N, C-alpha and C positions, 0 to 999 in steps of 0.2 A: 390519648389523643382525643381531641374534641371532634364531634360529628357536625358536618355542615351540609346544607342542602345543595350548594353549588361548588363545593371544593372538596378535595381529598388531600390529606397529609400522609406521606409515606416515607418511612425510613427503610430503604431497601437492604441495607447492611447494618446489623445491630452494632457493629464495631465502628461504624462511620459517623462523622458529625455532619455529613451532607444529608439534608432533608429535601424531599420533593413536595412541592405545593402544586397540585394539578387542578385545572379547571375541570369540573366534573358534571357537565351536562351534554354528554356526547350525542344524545338523540336530538338536541337542539344546536348541534355544531358549536357547543360551548358559547352560545350567545349570552351576553351579560344581562342578567335579570336584576330586579331591584334587590333581591336577597343577596346577590353577589356584592353589591356596593356596601352592604352592611357587614357581610361576613369577611370579605377580603382584608380590610384593615385589622379586624379582630384576629384573623389567622396569622397575619404577618407580625402583629404585636406579640402574640403568643410564642411564635418561633424566635422572635428577637430576644425575648426575655428568658428563653430556654437555654441554659448554659451548655447543654449537650449539642446545640446547633451552632455550626460555624459558617456554613454556606447553604443558601436556599436555591433550588433549581425550580423554575416556574415552567410548567408544561401544560398540555391539554390532553385529556383522555379522548379516545376515539380517532376519527379520521382527520380532524382539523384542530388547530390550536385555538382559534377564536373567530367566529363569523361576525363579530361586532356586537352592538347593543341590541338587546331583545326588543322587537317592535312593540311588545306589550309595555315595556318600560317607557317608550316614547309616548304611547297612548296615555299612560298614567301621568306623565309630565303635563300633557295637554289638559287632561281633566282636572288635575290638581291646581293648575294655574288659572282656572276660569273664575272670574269675579266681575261684578258690575263696576268695581273700582279698578281702573287700569293701573293706578299706582300700586295698590295693594297686591294685585295679581302679579305685577312685575317684580315686586319685592319678594313675594313667595317663590316665584320662579328662580330668581337670583339665588336664594338660599338653597334651593334644590340643586341647582347647577354646582354650587360650591360644595354641597354634600357629595356629588358624584366626583368632582375634582379631588376632594380630600381622600377618597378611596384609592385613586390611582397614585397620588402623591405619597401614600403610605409606603410604597416601595422605596422612596428616597428617605423617608423617616426611619426605616429599618436600618439598624447599624450593620447588620450582616449583609454581605454581597448577595445580590439576587441575579442569577443567570437565567436567561430565557432560552428555552429550546423550542424552536418553532417548526411545525410541520403543517402541511395543508394550508388552509386559509388563515390569513391574519389580516382582518379587514376592519376598518373604522376604529371602534373602541379597542380592538385588538392592537392596533398600531399605537394608540394612546398608552396602552399597557406596556408594550415592549420598549417604547422610547424612554420610559421611566426606569427600566432595568439597567443594571450596571454593565452586563455583558450579554451579547445576543449571538446565537448560532441558529442555523436553519438547515433544512433538507433541500435537496435539488427540486423537489416537487412543491415546495412552499411558494405561496404567492401572496402579495400584499396589495392593499388599496386604501388610500386615504379617502374613504367613501362618502363622507358626510355631505359634500357638495351635491352629490346625486340625490340626496334626501332633502335638499333645500335647507341644509343646516350649515352654519359656520362651526367647524369643529371647535369644541369648547372644553374638552377634558384633558388636554395636555399636548396633543400632537403639534399644534401650531407654535407652541412655546418651546418644545424640546427638540423637534425634528431638525430645525435649521442649524442648531449647533452640532448635530450629528452628521448630516449629509450636505450642509451648506445651504445658504438662503435660496440660491437660484434653483437647486434641485427640489428643495422643500416646497417652494411656491408652485412649481410646475406640477408636482405630484398632488398638491392640495387643490389646485384649481381644476385639474383635469379629472381627478378621481380615478385615473387609469390603473389598471392592474399591472404589477411588475413582478418579475420572477425572483427566486432566491439568488440566482447568479447576478442579477442587476442590483439586488439589495447589497450583495458583497461589494460590487464595484462602487456603489454609492457610499459605502462605509456604514450602512445600517446594521449589518451583521459582520462578525469577525471571520467566520468560516462557514462554508457550505459543505454538507455531507451527502453522500450518495443515497442514504436511506435513513429511516428513523432509528433503526438499530445502530447504525454507525454513528449517528449523532448522539444517541444516548450514551454510547461508550466514550465518545470524544468529550462530551460534557462531563461525564463522570471523572475522567482523568484530569480535566481542568479544575473541577470543583474540589477533588481530593487534594490536588496540588496546593490550591489556595487554603484549604482547611488545615493543611500541615504547617502553615506559616503562623507567625505571631499574631494572635487575635487583636492585640493592641495596634500593631502596625497595619493590619488589614482594615479594621474599622476606622482607624485614623486616616488612612489613604482615601477611603470612600468619603469620609466626612469633609476632608480638605478639598478634594476634587469638586464635590458638589458645591461647597461654599465659594470656591474660587471661580466657579463658572460665572458668577455675577460681580466679580471684583476686577479691578485693574491688577497688573502684575505686581506693582508695589504693595497694593493692599493685600493681595494673596500671599506675598512673601511675609508680610507682617503677621498675617493670620496664622500661617504655619509655624512661624517662630514662637508665637504665643502658645499654640497647641503643643509644640514639642517641649516648651519650657515646663509644661506640666506632665507630659507623657514619656519623654525620651528615656529617662533613667528609670528602668523597671527591671523586674526579674526576667522579663522576656529578653531584654538586651543582654543581660549577663549570660543567660542560657544560650542565646544565638552565638555569642563570642566563644563561649566554652565549647560548643558543638563544632564550630569551625576549627578551633585549635586541636580538638580531639578527633577530628575527622569522623563524626557521627551525626546522625539526624537529631535535631533539637526536639525537645519535648516541652510544650508550653502548657501552662495551667489554663483551665477553662475561663471564659469571660461571661 
């Protein structure tokens, strides 16, 4: 396993293909530093290419999932964009924002499903991060805020683009304009999370069961399902149907299909090759 300044990769069970990717700056409430935006896509790419990994669980070490972007990162953005030429300063800032965006979008580029387990604070860039994840769970004590408006910032790393399709436009714009804090139970009612757990321990076990269940399925079917859902998000129904028809014309007939059918007939659990 590689060592990172801001992240920790853990395989809790040597027999499991579920790996944990944890934000690892607990003394800073897992605020996202500049190092994070370089390390996070590297870590995800490493896990994505590791054939022993089927599912990735994203969490946070310490009392909180993520308190947002580190204020020092904002200071460095301001300092780095200073120039006597407004056009060049703007172009430099645009490239830097695209760099930050790319780190969050790495979750979607990852073929493997990424499940977010959220406890404590999930604020600002933390919301950017979890809205890019495939599945989200939280604890009862979790709280959320699309905080950027309170820092005089238009959120620009993914929340405004992804949140409306998750919770609906009306809910998304209200949360983004007010920056108000909302609870785990409200996040569930909005559809931001799939389930709320009484404690972090209960959430960890619940997430483990879901992740292990997904990991036991055909990796071709799992990665294909993620890829098609993400692609169809921006397509009409007809375009999406055409896309999945093309996808399955290349992926449908596989050893995984034969094994799944045989397992059903023989009333046993299927065993699939690594991907």
